[in-house]
C-alpha positions in Angstrom: 8.9 -36.6 12.4 9.5 -32.9 11.6 7.3 -30.9 10.3 8.2 -28.4 7.6 6.8 -24.8 6.5 7.3 -22.8 4.1 7.8 -18.8 5.1 6.1 -16.2 2.7 8.1 -13.4 1.2 6.8 -10.5 1.8 7.5 -7.2 0.3 7.1 -3.9 0.9 5.1 -2.2 -2.3 7.6 -0.5 -3.7 10.2 -4.1 -3.6 7.7 -6.0 -5.4 6.7 -3.3 -8.2 10.4 -3.4 -8.8 11.1 -7.1 -8.7 7.9 -7.1 -11.3 8.6 -4.2 -13.4 5.3 -2.7 -12.3 4.1 0.9 -11.1 3.6 1.2 -7.4 0.3 2.7 -8.2 -0.7 0.1 -10.5 -0.2 -2.7 -7.2 -1.8 0.0 -4.5 -4.7 -0.3 -7.4 -4.7 -4.0 -7.7 -4.9 -5.0 -3.8 -7.8 -2.2 -3.2 -9.7 -4.2 -5.1 -12.4 -6.7 -3.2 -11.8 -9.6 -5.6 -8.0 -8.8 -5.1 -6.4 -12.5 -5.6 -2.5 -11.2 -4.1 -2.3 -11.8 -0.8 -1.0 -8.9 1.5 -1.4 -7.3 4.9 -0.8 -4.6 6.5 1.1 -2.8 9.3 0.1 0.5 10.2 0.6 2.5 7.0 2.9 -0.2 5.9 1.5 -3.0 3.2 3.4 -6.0 2.6 3.0 -8.3 -0.5 3.4 -11.8 -0.7 5.8 -12.0 -3.7 4.8 -15.5 -4.5 0.9 -14.7 -4.6 1.7 -11.4 -6.5 4.1 -13.5 -9.4 1.3 -16.5 -9.8 -1.2 -13.7 -10.0 0.5 -12.4 -13.1 1.6 -15.7 -14.5 -2.3 -16.8 -14.7 -2.9 -13.9 -16.8 -6.1 -12.7 -14.3 -7.6 -10.0 -15.8 -7.7 -6.7 -13.5 -10.2 -5.1 -14.7 -8.8 -2.0 -15.6 -6.2 -1.8 -18.3 -3.7 1.0 -18.5 -5.1 2.6 -21.3 -8.8 2.8 -19.7 -7.3 4.3 -16.7 -5.7 7.0 -18.9 -8.8 7.7 -20.9 -10.4 7.8 -17.4 -8.2 10.8 -16.2 -8.4 12.9 -18.9 -12.0 12.9 -19.3 -11.8 10.6 -23.0 -15.6 9.7 -24.0 -14.6 8.3 -27.6 
């Protein structure tokens, strides 16, 4: 009996960002989190993201803890 296995689709951050229509910055921040559910590997300075894992993460609607508005408010120092 022959075993079959699926090779994960690993892509650079830029390609992943283009595929799922998110910014590279957002993906970098996402994988820096300790509780990140997206699978990735680092090879030197290059980061490869498991595209299937990223799509699954986005489809489940998991909250990343930081909204885009909160990030912008933090950068400009908004306290209101």
